Structure formats: C-alpha cells, structure tokens
C-alpha positions in Angstrom: 206.2 84.4 12.9 203.6 87.0 13.5 205.5 88.6 16.4 202.8 90.4 18.3 199.9 88.2 17.2 201.4 84.8 17.9 199.0 82.0 17.2 199.2 78.6 18.9 200.1 76.9 15.6 203.0 79.4 15.0 204.3 79.0 18.5 204.2 75.3 18.3 205.9 75.3 14.8 208.6 77.6 16.1 209.2 75.4 19.1 209.4 72.3 17.0 211.9 74.0 14.6 214.1 75.0 17.6 213.8 71.5 19.0 215.1 70.1 15.7 217.8 72.7 15.2 219.1 74.4 18.4 220.9 77.0 16.2 218.0 78.0 14.0 217.4 81.4 15.8 221.1 82.4 15.6 221.3 81.2 12.0 218.3 83.3 11.1 219.9 86.3 12.8 223.2 85.7 11.1 221.5 85.5 7.7 219.4 88.6 8.4 216.1 86.7 8.1 215.1 88.1 11.5 216.3 90.9 13.7 216.9 91.2 17.4 214.0 93.6 17.4 211.8 90.9 15.9 212.9 88.6 18.7 212.2 91.2 21.4 208.7 91.8 20.1 208.1 88.0 20.0 209.5 87.6 23.5 207.2 90.3 24.8 204.2 88.6 23.1 205.2 85.2 24.5 205.5 86.6 28.0 202.0 88.1 27.9 200.3 85.1 26.3 197.2 83.7 28.0 198.5 80.2 28.8 195.0 78.8 29.3 193.8 80.0 25.9 197.1 78.7 24.4 196.6 75.2 25.8 193.0 75.1 24.5 194.2 76.2 21.0 197.0 73.6 21.2 194.5 70.9 21.8 192.8 71.8 18.6 196.2 71.4 16.8 196.3 67.8 18.0 200.0 67.3 18.0 201.3 63.8 17.8 202.2 62.1 21.1 205.9 62.7 20.7 205.3 66.5 20.6 202.6 66.8 23.3 205.0 67.9 26.0 206.8 70.4 23.7 203.4 71.7 22.5 202.3 72.4 26.0 205.6 74.0 27.0 206.3 75.8 23.8 206.1 79.4 25.0 208.5 78.8 27.9 210.7 76.6 25.6 211.0 79.4 23.1 211.6 82.0 25.7 214.6 80.0 27.0 215.9 79.8 23.5 215.5 83.5 22.8 217.5 84.4 26.0 220.6 83.1 24.2 220.0 85.4 21.2 218.7 88.7 22.6 
C-alpha cells in the first residue's frame, strides 16, 4: 500500500484482499504490519481520490467479471472496512 499515492491497482488489490478476508486489516494491525497512522493516511488518500480517473485506470486493469462491481466500488468498500479499524 502506497498510502498517499494510491494507484488503482493497489486499491483494487486491497479491496479484493478485504473481500476475501474480512479480518485482514485487523490482523495486519495486530501483527504490527501496519499502524493506525498508516490507515489514517490511506483513508485520507481514498477520500480525496478522483473517482473519474480511478474508474478509467480500473478499466485498464481489466478485472474479471466477478470483480467488476468490487473494482468500481473499491475506494468506498475499503473506506467502510477502515472505519472498523481506525
């Protein structure tokens, strides 16, 4: 995770990881792989993301059909997940 410089691929990958394991963020915090400060920085970056540019970049990723909705909604999906951990 690049925190401030979140790229569409990173955002999508993080959303996919959270989708597969709902506890991944809390587990990373527990195991000290990330900090609450990391999450706050990432949260701020996601809140300020240009959604139009994100969607264009996501199209270039070409996610498989089963992940299209998640790919398009990844920033808000991640923000919802982060609320539980910040």
